[in-house]
DRENROBA-293158 format. One line per 5 residues: number of its first residue (from 1); their letters; for each residue x, y, z of N, C-alpha, C. Coordinates in Angstrom, 3 decimals. Last residue first. Layout:
# residues N
NUM) a) X Y Z X Y Z X Y Z | ...
This chain:
# residues 193
193) keppa) 83.950 -24.776 51.819 82.650 -25.544 51.380 81.627 -24.501 50.930 | 87.307 -24.722 51.256 86.158 -24.115 51.538 84.872 -24.649 51.134 | 89.585 -27.095 52.182 88.920 -26.599 51.045 87.374 -25.944 51.604 | 91.384 -26.693 55.076 90.794 -27.394 54.499 90.012 -26.462 53.164 | 94.898 -25.265 54.717 93.578 -25.189 55.323 92.639 -26.108 54.546
188) qgrgs) 97.255 -24.951 53.380 96.905 -26.061 53.988 95.566 -26.327 54.780 | 97.703 -22.476 52.047 97.163 -23.605 51.248 96.865 -24.844 52.045 | 99.587 -21.712 54.821 99.293 -21.166 53.534 98.807 -22.439 52.758 | 100.546 -22.625 57.212 99.086 -22.267 57.043 98.631 -22.012 55.618 | 103.063 -23.035 58.096 102.875 -21.888 57.507 101.411 -21.580 57.249
183) vdgal) 104.837 -24.727 59.601 103.366 -24.524 60.140 103.134 -22.973 59.439 | 107.525 -25.285 59.117 106.314 -26.217 58.357 105.097 -25.910 58.640 | 109.115 -23.762 60.623 109.009 -23.403 59.022 108.039 -24.014 58.482 | 109.202 -24.811 63.063 108.422 -23.712 63.049 108.211 -23.229 61.504 | 110.999 -26.846 63.409 109.642 -27.079 62.766 108.783 -26.052 62.359
178) aaplk) 113.152 -25.705 64.053 113.491 -27.002 63.006 111.880 -27.173 62.476 | 112.785 -24.081 66.198 113.031 -23.624 64.939 112.917 -24.536 63.616 | 110.045 -25.312 68.119 111.409 -25.443 67.782 111.558 -24.648 66.358 | 107.207 -23.059 68.527 107.653 -24.579 68.056 109.351 -24.394 68.090 | 106.012 -21.193 69.414 106.186 -21.950 70.432 107.055 -23.411 70.083
173) ermkd) 105.575 -19.499 66.975 106.793 -18.858 68.217 107.022 -19.948 69.308 | 103.589 -20.935 65.937 105.041 -20.916 65.282 106.061 -20.551 66.500 | 101.423 -19.919 67.097 102.018 -21.551 67.443 103.395 -21.641 67.095 | 101.355 -17.459 66.236 101.324 -17.723 67.733 101.963 -19.102 67.921 | 100.766 -18.259 63.586 102.088 -17.274 63.782 102.218 -17.655 65.152
168) lcrrr) 98.208 -19.383 63.845 99.560 -20.156 63.298 100.755 -19.415 63.749 | 96.796 -17.132 64.605 97.085 -18.318 65.367 98.015 -19.169 65.034 | 96.924 -15.480 62.092 97.638 -15.147 63.518 97.898 -16.385 64.336 | 95.676 -17.422 60.194 97.285 -16.851 60.114 97.830 -16.476 61.617 | 93.196 -17.529 61.514 93.914 -18.812 61.293 95.314 -18.392 61.086
163) tpgls) 92.214 -14.920 61.076 92.584 -15.441 62.405 93.464 -16.684 62.473 | 92.235 -14.641 58.277 93.093 -13.788 58.996 93.362 -14.424 60.435 | 90.131 -16.916 57.909 91.460 -16.775 57.284 92.628 -15.982 58.050 | 87.927 -15.929 59.430 88.440 -17.228 59.866 90.018 -17.162 59.158 | 86.541 -13.846 58.653 87.704 -13.481 59.463 88.353 -14.780 59.895
158) grpma) 84.473 -14.475 57.031 85.666 -13.826 56.495 86.768 -13.630 57.177 | 82.581 -15.587 58.865 83.431 -16.420 57.904 84.553 -15.879 57.232 | 82.521 -14.298 62.195 82.041 -14.046 60.640 83.137 -14.931 59.763 | 81.914 -16.426 65.096 82.777 -15.368 64.278 82.491 -15.279 62.833 | 81.517 -18.726 66.402 80.794 -17.612 66.825 81.644 -16.321 66.350
153) mkaai) 82.612 -21.122 66.016 83.663 -20.199 66.765 82.743 -18.788 66.987 | 80.510 -22.557 64.883 81.051 -23.048 65.993 81.958 -22.012 66.804 | 80.193 -20.695 62.535 79.262 -20.621 63.604 79.796 -21.542 64.937 | 82.740 -21.221 61.401 82.393 -20.027 61.687 81.254 -19.852 62.814 | 82.340 -23.985 60.761 83.214 -23.468 61.731 83.060 -22.220 62.209
148) ddysp) 80.444 -24.010 59.047 80.042 -24.659 60.071 81.204 -24.149 61.320 | 81.440 -22.426 56.928 80.397 -21.952 57.553 80.077 -22.613 58.925 | 83.806 -24.135 56.159 83.983 -22.925 56.754 82.968 -22.247 57.514 | 82.784 -27.578 57.128 82.834 -26.444 56.221 83.237 -25.144 56.924 | 84.420 -30.090 59.020 83.242 -29.184 58.650 83.576 -28.065 57.651
143) tetdf) 85.827 -32.966 59.000 86.107 -31.835 58.208 85.059 -30.904 57.848 | 85.613 -34.829 60.985 84.533 -34.771 60.030 84.625 -33.677 58.994 | 87.958 -34.751 62.518 87.934 -35.832 61.473 86.731 -35.567 60.522 | 89.855 -31.905 62.982 88.328 -32.482 63.209 88.255 -33.410 61.922 | 92.330 -30.855 62.491 92.309 -32.034 63.370 90.819 -32.706 63.567
138) yllel) 92.113 -28.275 61.271 93.130 -29.347 60.846 92.710 -30.644 61.354 | 90.044 -26.671 62.086 90.393 -26.463 60.692 91.239 -27.827 60.299 | 89.585 -27.299 64.787 88.278 -27.412 63.966 89.031 -27.487 62.553 | 92.170 -26.704 65.857 91.722 -28.100 66.072 90.487 -28.396 65.008 | 92.293 -23.859 65.354 93.195 -24.868 64.617 92.703 -26.369 64.574
133) lrrcr) 90.124 -23.072 67.033 89.986 -22.881 65.748 91.178 -23.588 64.910 | 91.110 -24.009 69.545 89.805 -24.541 69.338 89.760 -24.210 67.467 | 93.395 -22.384 69.791 93.558 -23.819 69.798 92.276 -24.607 69.060 | 92.403 -19.788 69.713 93.219 -20.263 68.792 93.527 -21.823 68.689 | 90.883 -19.918 72.311 90.046 -19.634 71.017 91.091 -20.055 69.927
128) esiga) 93.050 -20.515 74.185 91.920 -21.645 73.956 91.113 -21.259 72.652 | 96.104 -19.580 72.868 94.887 -19.070 73.640 93.941 -20.548 73.361 | 99.035 -21.872 73.306 98.211 -20.908 72.679 96.875 -20.567 73.327 | 100.097 -24.170 74.267 100.702 -23.011 74.710 99.818 -21.683 73.915 | 98.972 -26.369 72.892 98.617 -26.383 74.656 99.220 -24.817 74.893
123) larrv) 100.470 -26.350 70.613 98.959 -26.000 70.617 98.349 -25.630 72.110 | 102.902 -26.912 71.469 102.781 -25.597 70.937 101.182 -25.356 70.883 | 102.522 -29.590 72.090 102.977 -28.679 73.284 102.547 -27.169 72.858 | 101.703 -30.723 69.742 100.921 -30.809 70.827 101.245 -29.707 71.977 | 104.437 -30.288 68.415 103.067 -29.539 67.889 101.846 -29.601 68.926
118) hheae) 106.011 -31.803 69.815 105.992 -30.385 69.986 105.036 -29.726 69.377 | 104.905 -34.411 69.248 105.061 -33.870 70.543 105.023 -32.372 70.651 | 105.227 -34.398 66.481 103.752 -34.560 67.092 103.626 -34.042 68.495 | 107.848 -34.577 66.378 107.428 -33.506 65.843 105.985 -33.128 66.393 | 108.494 -37.139 67.681 108.944 -35.782 68.359 108.182 -34.607 67.769
113) laevf) 107.280 -38.621 65.783 106.807 -38.828 67.110 107.273 -37.577 67.771 | 108.992 -38.083 63.568 107.536 -38.004 63.510 106.996 -37.813 64.835 | 111.246 -39.279 64.421 111.386 -37.615 64.209 109.829 -37.439 64.204 | 110.746 -41.815 64.729 110.982 -41.166 65.767 110.998 -39.676 65.789 | 110.210 -42.471 62.166 109.290 -42.731 63.013 109.498 -41.785 64.283
108) egppa) 112.788 -42.104 61.095 111.669 -41.156 60.471 110.411 -41.319 61.601 | 114.360 -43.967 62.370 114.478 -42.690 62.572 113.248 -41.899 62.206 | 112.601 -46.805 63.570 113.247 -45.996 62.377 113.247 -44.690 62.622 | 113.388 -48.108 66.833 112.417 -47.438 66.031 113.235 -46.678 64.719 | 115.382 -51.109 66.759 115.158 -49.689 67.296 114.136 -49.011 66.336
103) agtle) 113.657 -54.335 67.097 114.865 -53.277 66.449 114.374 -52.039 66.875 | 111.923 -56.290 67.934 112.791 -55.590 69.064 113.775 -54.771 68.411 | 108.730 -55.965 66.819 109.840 -56.335 66.600 110.779 -55.775 67.762 | 105.456 -57.011 66.930 106.235 -56.076 67.245 107.604 -56.664 67.035 | 102.414 -57.624 64.875 103.995 -58.185 65.178 104.828 -56.918 65.699
98) pldes) 99.392 -56.755 66.411 100.403 -56.567 65.263 101.886 -57.053 65.737 | 97.231 -59.137 68.101 98.302 -58.114 67.980 99.113 -57.909 66.646 | 95.503 -61.029 68.309 95.127 -59.775 68.408 96.082 -58.736 68.184 | 96.825 -63.587 68.170 96.192 -63.305 67.061 95.629 -61.701 67.042 | 98.216 -64.230 70.566 98.942 -63.670 69.579 98.368 -63.119 68.348
93) khrte) 97.585 -64.006 73.683 96.608 -64.018 72.354 97.443 -63.456 71.111 | 99.691 -64.596 75.449 98.207 -64.848 75.794 97.441 -65.044 74.542 | 102.049 -63.842 74.279 102.040 -65.219 74.841 100.707 -65.616 75.237 | 101.374 -61.376 73.459 101.493 -62.262 72.296 101.551 -63.623 73.324 | 101.733 -59.866 75.907 100.421 -60.035 75.225 100.529 -61.268 74.322
88) rrgae) 104.527 -60.029 76.035 103.684 -60.596 77.052 102.339 -60.821 76.683 | 105.245 -58.386 73.694 105.732 -59.921 73.959 104.836 -60.875 74.941 | 103.978 -56.120 74.432 103.453 -56.778 73.138 103.846 -58.133 73.348 | 105.882 -55.319 76.460 104.132 -55.471 76.677 103.659 -56.215 75.631 | 108.204 -54.879 74.860 108.004 -55.985 76.066 106.451 -56.317 76.400
83) wtart) 107.332 -52.951 73.083 107.681 -54.233 72.529 107.579 -55.361 73.653 | 106.810 -50.885 75.029 105.778 -51.382 74.284 105.934 -52.769 73.629 | 109.643 -50.462 75.870 108.532 -51.052 76.894 107.259 -51.567 76.108 | 110.548 -49.569 73.511 111.101 -50.805 74.312 110.091 -51.395 75.217 | 108.915 -47.160 73.403 109.028 -48.120 72.286 109.491 -49.424 72.895
78) taqii) 109.960 -45.859 75.703 108.485 -46.287 75.416 108.412 -47.201 74.458 | 112.678 -45.374 75.071 112.117 -45.992 76.368 110.670 -46.636 76.159 | 112.330 -43.802 72.728 112.969 -45.126 72.976 112.485 -46.029 73.839 | 110.691 -41.667 73.759 110.459 -42.282 72.775 110.897 -43.735 72.657 | 112.561 -40.548 75.592 111.056 -41.191 76.117 110.836 -41.973 75.196
73) wkpla) 114.618 -39.802 74.148 114.953 -40.826 74.985 113.697 -41.505 75.386 | 113.245 -37.790 72.667 113.981 -39.037 71.904 114.199 -40.291 72.944 | 112.694 -35.996 74.735 111.641 -36.460 73.969 112.130 -37.860 73.308 | 115.585 -35.358 75.676 114.485 -36.258 76.334 113.357 -36.543 75.768 | 117.326 -33.939 74.346 117.156 -35.316 73.966 116.174 -36.050 74.558
68) kpdri) 117.674 -31.759 76.136 116.981 -31.598 74.610 116.857 -32.919 73.979 | 119.253 -32.483 78.167 118.092 -32.416 78.329 116.955 -32.224 76.942 | 121.698 -34.794 78.304 121.216 -33.744 77.406 119.732 -33.602 77.451 | 121.904 -36.693 80.149 123.026 -35.663 80.081 122.424 -34.536 79.249 | 120.342 -38.510 82.328 120.231 -38.025 81.214 121.007 -36.590 80.936
63) nklsr) 120.583 -39.517 84.993 121.718 -39.937 83.878 121.275 -39.356 82.505 | 118.622 -38.887 86.473 119.986 -38.216 86.782 120.967 -38.762 85.791 | 116.506 -40.483 85.444 116.492 -38.886 85.362 117.785 -38.342 85.547 | 115.967 -43.020 85.879 117.105 -42.719 85.055 117.350 -41.192 84.804 | 113.933 -43.410 87.449 115.231 -43.972 88.056 116.448 -43.554 87.110
58) vlilc) 111.932 -42.069 86.085 112.235 -41.496 87.503 113.558 -42.154 88.144 | 111.833 -43.475 83.866 112.110 -42.380 83.961 112.501 -41.690 85.375 | 110.983 -46.106 84.702 112.239 -46.242 84.175 112.641 -44.644 84.192 | 108.206 -45.158 85.595 109.266 -45.922 86.530 110.752 -45.598 85.968 | 107.174 -44.332 83.294 107.465 -43.363 84.363 108.341 -43.926 85.326
53) vdafv) 107.005 -46.656 81.851 108.081 -45.676 81.479 108.494 -44.748 82.511 | 105.560 -48.301 83.427 106.775 -48.749 83.340 107.720 -47.573 82.877 | 102.932 -46.824 83.229 103.603 -46.991 84.541 104.928 -47.181 84.353 | 102.753 -47.235 80.201 102.875 -45.930 80.760 103.479 -45.841 82.105 | 102.623 -49.937 80.131 103.611 -49.526 79.427 103.825 -47.812 80.065
48) deaaa) 100.132 -50.181 81.525 101.181 -51.010 81.988 102.599 -50.311 81.523 | 98.449 -48.925 79.657 98.603 -48.448 80.849 99.805 -48.929 81.617 | 98.615 -50.864 77.619 99.248 -49.533 77.490 99.476 -48.657 78.628 | 97.405 -53.043 78.618 98.832 -53.057 78.363 99.337 -51.728 78.277 | 94.785 -51.902 79.227 95.358 -52.476 79.980 97.037 -52.546 79.900
43) sklgy) 93.966 -51.449 76.021 94.140 -50.270 77.060 94.939 -50.712 78.299 | 96.191 -53.072 73.803 95.010 -52.857 74.471 95.219 -51.994 75.661 | 98.228 -51.805 71.277 98.292 -52.357 72.570 96.750 -52.083 73.110 | 98.754 -50.801 68.667 97.651 -51.488 68.764 97.705 -52.103 69.987 | 100.949 -48.951 68.201 101.137 -50.227 68.070 100.027 -51.410 68.361
38) rrpis) 99.750 -46.557 68.928 100.015 -46.921 67.430 100.418 -48.396 67.319 | 99.455 -47.269 71.684 98.190 -46.938 70.710 98.570 -47.144 69.385 | 102.196 -46.917 72.575 101.523 -48.221 72.633 100.178 -48.360 71.741 | 102.617 -44.354 71.796 103.434 -45.198 71.275 102.634 -46.426 71.329 | 100.924 -42.178 72.971 100.625 -42.649 71.607 101.513 -43.729 71.128
33) wilpa) 101.732 -42.241 75.885 100.578 -42.842 75.310 100.376 -43.350 73.845 | 103.860 -40.476 75.476 104.127 -41.845 75.969 102.851 -42.741 75.634 | 102.803 -38.129 74.412 103.831 -38.774 73.575 104.022 -40.257 74.121 | 101.311 -37.317 76.664 100.558 -37.649 75.291 101.604 -38.516 74.432 | 103.018 -37.137 78.809 102.142 -38.255 78.867 101.482 -38.507 77.589
28) yreil) 104.828 -34.960 79.020 105.066 -36.286 78.120 104.048 -37.253 78.068 | 103.524 -32.981 80.735 104.139 -32.720 79.282 104.299 -33.826 78.494 | 102.987 -34.631 83.056 101.724 -34.077 82.172 102.279 -33.603 80.722 | 105.403 -35.160 83.635 104.745 -36.274 83.209 103.604 -35.805 82.451 | 106.532 -32.647 84.451 107.170 -33.340 83.405 106.222 -34.555 82.757
23) enwas) 104.615 -31.870 86.237 104.694 -31.044 84.957 105.414 -31.839 84.092 | 105.318 -33.684 88.389 103.932 -33.777 87.760 103.934 -32.957 86.565 | 107.939 -32.704 88.898 107.521 -34.269 88.432 106.337 -34.132 87.646 | 107.446 -30.197 89.798 108.352 -30.512 88.575 107.986 -31.683 87.962 | 106.037 -30.949 92.152 105.211 -30.141 91.116 106.028 -30.184 89.812
18) edgdl) 108.176 -31.997 93.734 106.907 -32.880 93.199 106.099 -32.389 92.110 | 111.297 -31.606 93.739 110.221 -30.861 93.498 108.878 -31.672 92.874 | 113.934 -32.878 94.095 112.877 -33.306 94.916 111.408 -32.580 94.829 | 115.870 -32.267 92.421 116.029 -31.732 93.752 114.773 -31.944 94.752 | 115.105 -33.451 90.232 116.234 -34.214 91.007 116.263 -33.653 92.418
13) cdril) 113.349 -31.868 89.509 112.939 -33.081 89.854 113.982 -33.818 90.726 | 114.811 -29.828 88.619 113.845 -29.443 89.779 113.370 -30.759 90.498 | 116.163 -30.611 86.676 117.083 -30.096 87.475 116.054 -30.375 88.864 | 114.057 -31.123 84.724 114.856 -32.345 85.254 115.689 -31.815 86.667 | 113.310 -28.508 84.436 112.294 -29.620 84.979 113.100 -30.735 85.573
8) reddr) 115.431 -27.386 83.034 115.015 -26.890 84.360 114.149 -27.706 85.334 | 115.262 -28.781 80.774 116.382 -28.645 81.696 116.203 -28.446 83.113 | 112.644 -28.336 79.572 113.122 -29.671 80.034 114.278 -29.568 81.133 | 111.398 -25.211 81.037 111.973 -25.944 79.927 112.482 -27.392 80.522 | 108.322 -24.575 82.821 109.761 -24.549 82.895 110.233 -25.387 81.559
3) apm) 106.013 -22.211 82.109 106.187 -23.568 81.939 107.819 -23.642 82.021 | 105.077 -19.484 84.523 105.398 -20.166 83.131 106.057 -21.576 83.249 | 102.662 -19.395 86.858 103.865 -19.777 86.632 104.293 -20.211 85.305
């Protein structure tokens, strides 16, 4: 079954479709988890934030008028829940947490989180082989050489570039138009070693 868009998911959730709720949470879980982690909350507090946001979402789903705004809504709800969890944590151990303010998250921060969410979804929507190649090229913290990547992918070194290009094109198709232009792959691959 192809993935449902947010509008359909929300409608199906409101109609009591449990699989729609599971798909919605699976889709947005990485975004929700990323915010308390960015603020440095410990695992237990981040778990509380996740549970709080899921509860807020199920209660508020009927009030979401624009399904395209769902990622931004989730970011704002999660940021507020993170700040509240941070306040609770600070009452116990203020020296362990960064300062959390109650102000709305800056626009650039929200845009960056939304972009990351869309990139994660686009990566999840391409083949395993493409996803693995792009992760090795762009996300591996050890920055492997082209020879290492070719060996890990069991493919000739000379085909990495053309394959990368095709994979980025496939990923671009999965991205919103505003982000698709940013995924060109030209000159952005790690330097060949």
